[in-house]
N, C-alpha and C positions, 0 to 999 in steps of 0.2 A: 634312797631307793623307794621309799614310800611315796614320795612326790612323783617320782618317775612311773611307779605302778599306777597311781591315780590318773596320771595323764594318759597312760596306755589304755586303761580300762574305761575311765569316765569321759575322756576327751577324744576317744577314738584314735589314739596314737599321736595326737598333736601335742608334742612335747616342747615346751618353751626352750629357747636356746640356753637360758640360764640354768634350768634344771639339768639339761644334758651336759653342760660344761662342768657342773659340780659332780655329776656322775663320772665323767671322764677323769676327774682328779683321783678317784678312788678305784676305778675298775679299768681293766684293759679292754680293748675293742672286742676281743673274743668273749670276755666275761659279760660285756654288755649285750652282745649278740645272744649268748646263751640265756641270760636273764630275760631278755625281751621275748625270746622264743617260748620259754617256759610259761611266763606270765600271760602271753597272748594265747597259748594253748589252753591254759586253765580258763581264761575268759571265753574262748571258743566253746569249750565243753559246757560251761554254764549257760551260754546263749542257746546252744542246741538243746540241752536238757529242758530248759524253760519253754522253748518254742514247741517242742514235741510233747510237752506235758509229762516228762519223765522224772520230775523231781520227786525225791523220796518224801519230802515234806511239803507237798503241794498245798499251800495256803494262800489266801488272797493277799494279805499283808502281814508281815511279821510284827511291825510296829503300829500300834493303834493309839491315836491321840486320845487322852482322857481329859475331859473338861475340868477346869479348876473348880474347887468348892465355891459356892455362892458367897459373895462378899470378899473373896480373896483379892489381894493387891496384885496388880500387873507388874509391880516392881519386884521381880524375883531375886534381885541382888541386894535388896534393901537391908537384909539382916547381915550381909557381909560388910556393907559399907557403913553400917551403924556403929557409932563410937559411943559406947556406954561409959 
């Protein structure tokens, strides 16, 4: 359902056949219709609110990239892979 939701919202409703086939294994046609409608409705409200600047927390970007400290390694997984 999460993959289906991502496709509805992030891919403009272009759901790959494989995602839809898995969804049909778990939900009836009516349940898929209801889930699609509710998900698309929430997306519609979000788009309208953003377009009309009606968001309660109107901020430029919620996530801000912070620069790494000087001299830091670009290998962020090095400590995980390290075998001491």
